[in-house]
VORO-799589 format. One line per 8 residues: number of its first residue (from 0); their letters; for each residue x, y, z of N, C-alpha, C, CB. Coordinates in nm, 2 decimals. Glycine has a CB too. Example, Ala and Ser with C-alpha at 12.3 -4.5 7.8 and 13.67 -1.06 7.14 Angstrom:
0> as> 1.32 -0.57 0.78 1.23 -0.45 0.78 1.32 -0.33 0.78 1.13 -0.45 0.90; 1.28 -0.22 0.71 1.37 -0.11 0.71 1.29 0.00 0.79 1.41 -0.06 0.57 .
***
This chain:
0> mqieaell> 2.49 -15.79 13.11 2.55 -15.75 12.99 2.42 -15.70 12.90 2.65 -15.88 12.92; 2.43 -15.58 12.85 2.34 -15.53 12.76 2.40 -15.48 12.63 2.26 -15.43 12.83; 2.36 -15.54 12.51 2.42 -15.51 12.38 2.33 -15.43 12.31 2.45 -15.63 12.30; 2.38 -15.30 12.27 2.31 -15.22 12.17 2.39 -15.20 12.04 2.28 -15.10 12.24; 2.30 -15.18 11.93 2.37 -15.17 11.81 2.32 -15.02 11.76 2.33 -15.29 11.70; 2.42 -14.94 11.71 2.40 -14.81 11.66 2.45 -14.81 11.50 2.47 -14.70 11.75; 2.37 -14.77 11.42 2.41 -14.75 11.29 2.44 -14.58 11.26 2.29 -14.81 11.19; 2.57 -14.55 11.23 2.60 -14.42 11.21 2.63 -14.38 11.07 2.71 -14.39 11.30 .
8> kpdhdmpn> 2.54 -14.29 11.02 2.56 -14.25 10.88 2.69 -14.17 10.85 2.43 -14.16 10.83; 2.74 -14.16 10.74 2.84 -14.10 10.69 2.84 -13.94 10.74 2.84 -14.11 10.54; 2.95 -13.89 10.78 2.97 -13.76 10.82 3.04 -13.69 10.71 3.04 -13.75 10.95; 3.05 -13.55 10.70 3.13 -13.49 10.60 3.27 -13.51 10.60 3.11 -13.35 10.60; 3.33 -13.56 10.72 3.46 -13.57 10.74 3.51 -13.72 10.77 3.50 -13.47 10.85; 3.40 -13.80 10.80 3.44 -13.93 10.84 3.34 -14.03 10.75 3.43 -13.95 11.00; 3.39 -14.14 10.72 3.31 -14.24 10.64 3.19 -14.31 10.71 3.41 -14.33 10.60; 3.23 -14.33 10.85 3.14 -14.41 10.93 3.13 -14.55 10.88 3.02 -14.35 10.94 .
16> sdlplivi> 3.01 -14.62 10.88 3.01 -14.75 10.84 2.87 -14.80 10.81 3.08 -14.84 10.96; 2.86 -14.90 10.73 2.73 -14.96 10.70 2.71 -15.06 10.81 2.72 -15.03 10.56; 2.81 -15.09 10.87 2.80 -15.19 10.99 2.76 -15.11 11.13 2.96 -15.27 11.01; 2.69 -15.17 11.22 2.66 -15.09 11.34 2.77 -15.09 11.43 2.54 -15.13 11.42; 2.79 -14.99 11.50 2.85 -14.98 11.64 2.79 -15.07 11.73 2.85 -14.85 11.69; 2.88 -15.14 11.81 2.82 -15.23 11.91 2.86 -15.18 12.04 2.85 -15.37 11.89; 2.78 -15.15 12.14 2.80 -15.10 12.27 2.75 -15.21 12.36 2.73 -14.97 12.30; 2.84 -15.25 12.45 2.81 -15.35 12.55 2.84 -15.31 12.68 2.87 -15.47 12.52 .
24> seavpsge> 2.72 -15.26 12.75 2.73 -15.22 12.89 2.75 -15.33 12.98 2.60 -15.15 12.94; 2.85 -15.32 13.09 2.88 -15.42 13.17 2.91 -15.56 13.10 2.77 -15.43 13.26; 3.00 -15.54 13.01 3.04 -15.67 12.93 3.13 -15.75 13.01 3.11 -15.64 12.78; 3.20 -15.70 13.09 3.29 -15.77 13.20 3.27 -15.71 13.32 3.46 -15.76 13.17; 3.25 -15.80 13.44 3.23 -15.74 13.57 3.35 -15.64 13.62 3.22 -15.86 13.67; 3.30 -15.53 13.66 3.40 -15.43 13.71 3.52 -15.48 13.77 3.35 -15.33 13.79; 3.51 -15.57 13.84 3.62 -15.62 13.93 3.72 -15.71 13.83 3.56 -15.72 14.06; 3.67 -15.75 13.72 3.76 -15.82 13.64 3.80 -15.73 13.52 3.69 -15.94 13.58 .
32> atsqamta> 3.77 -15.60 13.51 3.80 -15.51 13.42 3.94 -15.44 13.47 3.69 -15.41 13.40; 4.04 -15.51 13.46 4.20 -15.47 13.47 4.25 -15.47 13.34 4.29 -15.56 13.56; 4.36 -15.38 13.32 4.43 -15.38 13.19 4.48 -15.53 13.16 4.54 -15.28 13.20; 4.53 -15.60 13.26 4.59 -15.73 13.22 4.48 -15.82 13.20 4.68 -15.78 13.32; 4.37 -15.82 13.27 4.26 -15.93 13.23 4.19 -15.89 13.09 4.14 -15.94 13.36; 4.17 -15.76 13.08 4.10 -15.73 12.95 4.19 -15.77 12.82 4.06 -15.56 12.94; 4.31 -15.73 12.84 4.42 -15.78 12.74 4.42 -15.93 12.71 4.57 -15.75 12.80; 4.42 -16.00 12.81 4.42 -16.15 12.81 4.28 -16.19 12.75 4.44 -16.22 12.98 .
40> rferngwq> 4.17 -16.13 12.78 4.05 -16.18 12.73 4.05 -16.15 12.59 3.94 -16.11 12.80; 4.08 -16.03 12.53 4.08 -16.02 12.39 4.16 -16.09 12.32 4.10 -15.90 12.36; 4.28 -16.12 12.36 4.39 -16.19 12.30 4.35 -16.36 12.28 4.52 -16.17 12.41; 4.28 -16.39 12.41 4.23 -16.53 12.42 4.13 -16.56 12.31 4.17 -16.56 12.56; 4.04 -16.44 12.28 3.93 -16.45 12.19 3.97 -16.41 12.05 3.81 -16.37 12.23; 4.10 -16.42 12.03 4.13 -16.40 11.88 4.16 -16.25 11.83 4.00 -16.46 11.81; 4.17 -16.16 11.91 4.19 -16.02 11.88 4.33 -15.99 11.92 4.09 -15.93 11.94; 4.41 -15.89 11.85 4.54 -15.88 11.87 4.58 -15.74 11.87 4.61 -15.95 11.79 .
48> gtwtytvf> 4.71 -15.71 11.88 4.77 -15.57 11.87 4.72 -15.50 12.00 4.72 -15.48 11.74; 4.70 -15.56 12.11 4.65 -15.48 12.23 4.74 -15.37 12.28 4.62 -15.57 12.34; 4.68 -15.29 12.34 4.74 -15.17 12.40 4.64 -15.11 12.51 4.77 -15.07 12.30; 4.70 -15.04 12.60 4.64 -14.97 12.72 4.66 -14.83 12.71 4.69 -15.03 12.85; 4.56 -14.74 12.71 4.58 -14.60 12.69 4.45 -14.54 12.71 4.65 -14.57 12.57; 4.43 -14.42 12.66 4.31 -14.35 12.67 4.25 -14.35 12.52 4.33 -14.20 12.73; 4.14 -14.27 12.50 4.09 -14.25 12.37 4.14 -14.11 12.33 3.92 -14.26 12.36; 4.17 -14.08 12.22 4.23 -13.96 12.18 4.14 -13.85 12.19 4.28 -13.97 12.06 .
56> dywhyhie> 4.17 -13.73 12.20 4.08 -13.62 12.22 4.06 -13.53 12.10 4.12 -13.52 12.33; 4.07 -13.61 11.97 4.04 -13.55 11.85 3.97 -13.66 11.77 4.16 -13.49 11.79; 3.89 -13.62 11.66 3.81 -13.70 11.58 3.91 -13.78 11.49 3.71 -13.61 11.50; 3.89 -13.91 11.50 3.97 -14.00 11.41 3.90 -14.13 11.38 4.11 -14.04 11.47; 3.95 -14.20 11.29 3.89 -14.34 11.26 4.00 -14.43 11.20 3.76 -14.34 11.15; 3.97 -14.55 11.17 4.06 -14.64 11.12 4.02 -14.71 11.00 4.08 -14.75 11.22; 4.11 -14.71 10.92 4.06 -14.78 10.78 4.14 -14.92 10.76 4.10 -14.68 10.64; 4.24 -14.95 10.86 4.31 -15.07 10.84 4.26 -15.18 10.94 4.46 -15.06 10.84 .
64> ghevlgcv> 4.15 -15.13 11.02 4.11 -15.24 11.11 3.99 -15.18 11.19 4.22 -15.29 11.22; 3.90 -15.29 11.22 3.79 -15.27 11.33 3.86 -15.27 11.46 3.68 -15.39 11.33; 3.79 -15.21 11.55 3.85 -15.20 11.69 3.77 -15.21 11.79 3.92 -15.08 11.72; 3.82 -15.28 11.90 3.74 -15.30 12.03 3.81 -15.22 12.14 3.74 -15.47 12.06; 3.73 -15.14 12.22 3.78 -15.08 12.32 3.70 -15.12 12.47 3.78 -14.94 12.29; 3.79 -15.17 12.55 3.72 -15.21 12.68 3.77 -15.13 12.79 3.74 -15.37 12.71; 3.69 -15.05 12.86 3.72 -14.96 12.97 3.77 -15.04 13.08 3.60 -14.88 13.02; 3.89 -15.01 13.15 3.95 -15.07 13.25 3.97 -14.98 13.37 4.07 -15.11 13.21 .
72> sgtatvgl> 3.95 -14.84 13.36 3.98 -14.76 13.48 3.90 -14.63 13.44 4.15 -14.74 13.52; 3.85 -14.55 13.55 3.80 -14.43 13.53 3.67 -14.42 13.44 3.90 -14.36 13.49; 3.62 -14.30 13.42 3.49 -14.28 13.34 3.52 -14.18 13.23 3.38 -14.23 13.43; 3.44 -14.19 13.12 3.46 -14.10 13.01 3.33 -14.09 12.94 3.58 -14.15 12.92; 3.31 -13.97 12.86 3.21 -13.96 12.76 3.28 -13.97 12.63 3.13 -13.83 12.78; 3.24 -14.06 12.54 3.31 -14.09 12.41 3.22 -14.05 12.29 3.35 -14.24 12.40; 3.26 -13.96 12.21 3.17 -13.93 12.10 3.20 -14.04 11.97 3.21 -13.76 12.06; 3.10 -14.08 11.91 3.12 -14.18 11.80 3.02 -14.12 11.69 3.07 -14.33 11.85 .
80> ggeggiri> 3.10 -14.13 11.58 3.01 -14.10 11.43 3.03 -13.95 11.41 2.82 -14.14 11.45; 3.10 -13.87 11.47 3.14 -13.73 11.44 3.02 -13.64 11.52 3.14 -13.71 11.27; 3.05 -13.52 11.49 2.96 -13.42 11.57 2.82 -13.45 11.56 2.98 -13.27 11.51; 2.76 -13.50 11.47 2.63 -13.52 11.46 2.60 -13.68 11.52 2.59 -13.50 11.30; 2.69 -13.74 11.56 2.68 -13.89 11.60 2.61 -13.90 11.74 2.81 -13.96 11.60; 2.67 -14.00 11.81 2.62 -14.03 11.95 2.73 -14.01 12.05 2.55 -14.17 11.96; 2.69 -14.00 12.17 2.78 -13.99 12.29 2.75 -14.13 12.37 2.74 -13.86 12.38; 2.86 -14.18 12.43 2.83 -14.29 12.52 2.91 -14.26 12.65 2.87 -14.43 12.46 .
88> amqpgdvv> 2.87 -14.30 12.76 2.94 -14.31 12.88 3.01 -14.44 12.90 2.84 -14.28 13.00; 3.12 -14.43 12.94 3.20 -14.56 12.96 3.27 -14.56 13.09 3.31 -14.57 12.85; 3.26 -14.67 13.15 3.30 -14.71 13.29 3.35 -14.84 13.29 3.18 -14.70 13.38; 3.44 -14.87 13.39 3.51 -15.00 13.38 3.41 -15.12 13.36 3.59 -15.03 13.52; 3.44 -15.21 13.26 3.36 -15.33 13.23 3.29 -15.29 13.10 3.24 -15.36 13.35; 3.27 -15.17 13.06 3.20 -15.14 12.92 3.29 -15.17 12.80 3.15 -14.98 12.92; 3.23 -15.22 12.70 3.31 -15.23 12.58 3.24 -15.19 12.47 3.35 -15.36 12.55; 3.31 -15.13 12.36 3.26 -15.09 12.24 3.32 -15.14 12.12 3.26 -14.95 12.24 .
96> iipagvgh> 3.25 -15.20 12.03 3.31 -15.26 11.91 3.29 -15.17 11.80 3.26 -15.39 11.88; 3.40 -15.11 11.74 3.39 -15.00 11.65 3.43 -15.05 11.51 3.47 -14.89 11.69; 3.34 -15.05 11.42 3.36 -15.09 11.27 3.46 -14.99 11.22 3.23 -15.08 11.18; 3.55 -15.03 11.14 3.63 -14.96 11.06 3.56 -14.84 10.99 3.70 -15.04 10.97; 3.60 -14.71 11.01 3.55 -14.59 10.95 3.48 -14.51 11.03 3.48 -14.62 10.85; 3.43 -14.55 11.15 3.35 -14.49 11.24 3.43 -14.40 11.33 3.28 -14.59 11.32; 3.41 -14.27 11.32 3.47 -14.18 11.39 3.45 -14.18 11.54 3.44 -14.06 11.34; 3.56 -14.15 11.61 3.55 -14.15 11.76 3.64 -14.05 11.82 3.58 -14.27 11.81 .
104> krldadag> 3.61 -14.01 11.94 3.68 -13.90 12.02 3.64 -13.90 12.17 3.65 -13.75 11.96; 3.75 -13.87 12.25 3.71 -13.86 12.39 3.66 -13.72 12.42 3.81 -13.91 12.48; 3.54 -13.71 12.46 3.48 -13.57 12.48 3.52 -13.52 12.63 3.30 -13.58 12.45; 3.51 -13.60 12.72 3.56 -13.57 12.86 3.58 -13.71 12.93 3.43 -13.47 12.95; 3.66 -13.68 13.04 3.71 -13.81 13.11 3.77 -13.76 13.24 3.83 -13.89 13.01; 3.77 -13.84 13.33 3.84 -13.82 13.46 3.98 -13.84 13.43 3.80 -13.91 13.58; 4.07 -13.82 13.51 4.22 -13.83 13.50 4.27 -13.99 13.48 4.28 -13.77 13.63; 4.19 -14.08 13.55 4.21 -14.23 13.54 4.16 -14.30 13.42 4.15 -14.29 13.67 .
112> fqvvgayp> 4.10 -14.23 13.33 4.03 -14.32 13.22 4.13 -14.37 13.13 3.92 -14.23 13.13; 4.12 -14.51 13.13 4.19 -14.60 13.02 4.11 -14.71 12.98 4.30 -14.66 13.07; 4.15 -14.73 12.85 4.08 -14.85 12.77 4.18 -14.95 12.73 3.99 -14.80 12.64; 4.15 -15.07 12.71 4.23 -15.16 12.63 4.18 -15.16 12.49 4.22 -15.31 12.69; 4.27 -15.16 12.38 4.22 -15.16 12.26 4.28 -15.28 12.19 4.24 -15.03 12.19; 4.21 -15.33 12.07 4.25 -15.45 12.00 4.18 -15.46 11.88 4.23 -15.57 12.08; 4.24 -15.55 11.79 4.21 -15.55 11.65 4.18 -15.70 11.61 4.33 -15.50 11.56; 4.10 -15.73 11.51 4.10 -15.87 11.45 4.24 -15.89 11.39 3.98 -15.90 11.33 .
120> pgqngait> 4.27 -16.03 11.38 4.39 -16.07 11.31 4.43 -16.01 11.18 4.38 -16.21 11.29; 4.54 -15.96 11.17 4.58 -15.90 11.05 4.54 -15.76 11.03 4.54 -15.97 10.94; 4.48 -15.70 11.13 4.43 -15.56 11.12 4.51 -15.48 11.22 4.28 -15.56 11.16; 4.49 -15.34 11.20 4.56 -15.26 11.31 4.47 -15.13 11.31 4.73 -15.23 11.27; 4.53 -15.04 11.39 4.47 -14.92 11.44 4.53 -14.80 11.38 4.46 -14.92 11.58; 4.60 -14.80 11.27 4.64 -14.67 11.21 4.54 -14.57 11.21 4.69 -14.69 11.07; 4.58 -14.45 11.24 4.48 -14.35 11.26 4.48 -14.26 11.13 4.52 -14.26 11.38; 4.35 -14.24 11.11 4.32 -14.13 11.00 4.24 -14.01 11.08 4.22 -14.20 10.86 .
128> ragemdle> 4.29 -13.90 11.07 4.21 -13.79 11.13 4.09 -13.75 11.05 4.30 -13.68 11.15; 4.00 -13.69 11.11 3.87 -13.64 11.03 3.92 -13.55 10.92 3.75 -13.55 11.13; 3.87 -13.56 10.80 3.90 -13.46 10.69 4.03 -13.49 10.65 3.88 -13.31 10.73; 4.11 -13.58 10.68 4.25 -13.60 10.62 4.25 -13.69 10.49 4.34 -13.68 10.74; 4.15 -13.77 10.46 4.15 -13.85 10.36 4.02 -13.84 10.27 4.15 -13.98 10.42; 4.05 -13.86 10.15 3.91 -13.87 10.06 3.83 -13.98 10.11 3.94 -13.89 9.91; 3.70 -13.95 10.13 3.60 -14.04 10.19 3.57 -14.16 10.09 3.46 -13.96 10.21; 3.58 -14.15 9.97 3.56 -14.26 9.88 3.69 -14.35 9.88 3.52 -14.21 9.75 .
136> aarraiaa> 3.81 -14.30 9.90 3.92 -14.38 9.91 3.91 -14.46 10.04 4.05 -14.31 9.91; 3.87 -14.39 10.14 3.86 -14.45 10.28 3.76 -14.58 10.27 3.80 -14.34 10.38; 3.65 -14.55 10.21 3.54 -14.65 10.19 3.60 -14.76 10.12 3.42 -14.59 10.12; 3.67 -14.75 10.01 3.73 -14.86 9.94 3.82 -14.94 10.02 3.81 -14.82 9.82; 3.90 -14.89 10.10 4.00 -14.96 10.18 3.92 -15.03 10.29 4.12 -14.86 10.23; 3.81 -14.97 10.36 3.74 -15.03 10.45 3.67 -15.16 10.41 3.66 -14.94 10.51; 3.63 -15.15 10.28 3.55 -15.25 10.22 3.63 -15.37 10.20 3.49 -15.21 10.10; 3.76 -15.37 10.20 3.85 -15.47 10.17 3.88 -15.53 10.31 3.99 -15.42 10.09 .
144> lslpetdp> 3.84 -15.50 10.41 3.87 -15.56 10.54 3.78 -15.68 10.57 3.85 -15.45 10.64; 3.83 -15.78 10.63 3.74 -15.90 10.67 3.68 -15.88 10.78 3.80 -16.01 10.69; 3.57 -15.94 10.80 3.50 -15.92 10.95 3.55 -16.01 11.04 3.35 -15.95 10.95; 3.55 -15.96 11.17 3.61 -16.05 11.28 3.53 -16.19 11.27 3.60 -15.98 11.43; 3.60 -16.29 11.32 3.55 -16.42 11.33 3.48 -16.45 11.47 3.66 -16.52 11.30; 3.54 -16.38 11.57 3.49 -16.41 11.70 3.46 -16.29 11.78 3.57 -16.49 11.77; 3.38 -16.28 11.87 3.34 -16.18 11.97 3.46 -16.16 12.06 3.21 -16.22 12.04; 3.52 -16.04 12.07 3.63 -16.00 12.15 3.61 -16.03 12.30 3.66 -15.87 12.13 .
152> vtgerpga> 3.48 -16.02 12.34 3.45 -16.04 12.50 3.43 -16.18 12.53 3.32 -15.96 12.54; 3.33 -16.25 12.44 3.31 -16.40 12.48 3.39 -16.50 12.40 3.16 -16.42 12.45; 3.44 -16.47 12.28 3.51 -16.57 12.22 3.41 -16.65 12.12 3.58 -16.66 12.32; 3.28 -16.62 12.14 3.18 -16.69 12.05 3.19 -16.64 11.92 3.05 -16.67 12.10; 3.15 -16.74 11.82 3.14 -16.72 11.67 3.01 -16.71 11.63 3.20 -16.82 11.60; 2.96 -16.60 11.58 3.03 -16.47 11.59 3.00 -16.38 11.70 3.01 -16.41 11.47; 2.91 -16.44 11.80 2.88 -16.36 11.92 2.82 -16.23 11.91 3.00 -16.34 11.99; 2.86 -16.11 11.96 2.80 -15.97 11.94 2.83 -15.94 11.80 2.86 -15.85 12.03 .
160> vakwld> 2.93 -15.97 11.73 2.95 -15.93 11.59 2.87 -15.99 11.51 3.08 -15.96 11.55; 2.77 -16.07 11.55 2.67 -16.12 11.47 2.58 -16.02 11.41 2.60 -16.22 11.53; 2.58 -15.90 11.49 2.50 -15.78 11.44 2.55 -15.73 11.31 2.50 -15.68 11.52; 2.68 -15.75 11.29 2.73 -15.71 11.15 2.70 -15.81 11.03 2.87 -15.70 11.17; 2.63 -15.92 11.07 2.60 -16.00 10.97 2.44 -16.00 10.92 2.63 -16.12 11.02; 2.37 -15.94 11.00 2.23 -15.93 10.99 2.18 -15.86 10.85 2.17 -15.85 11.11 .
***
C-alpha cells in the first residue's frame, strides 16, 4: 500500500480544498476488490451511503460530504482538481479519498470500470457541477463539514485521513 497526498489549489470553477487529496495505490489486494467486499469494508470502517457505479464523465464536486472511491473493476484515468489538476490511473484495489470541494471527472475508462463510493456519517454525495455554484458559498458549506473519524480502508483512527490533521 502506497499513500500519497496531493494539495489541489482552487480552480475558477471548483473550490477544491485546503485538505489534501489522498491516493492509496493497492489499498486492497485486487482479489479482495469486489463490490461486495469494498462496500462491507467501508461500512465496517464507519463510512456510509455506499454505492457501486462509475465516476461521472463531467467535472463535479461535493459540498455535503467528503468521498471515498474504491476501484472494484476495470481501469480508468480520473482527473482531480479541474483542468489544471492531476490525473490518476485507477485499477482494482486502488482507493482515493476526496475532500469535499475537490473536482473530479472520469477522463477515460474501459467498459468494466466501477468504483464503490461512500461518505462519513451524516454526509452525502450530492453533486455540484463545475461553475454551478458561487465558490464562496461552496467554501462556507464545506467548512461546516466535520472531518471523518476513521480511515475508510483500515478503520484506524485517523489512519490515512491523518494527513488532513497535519
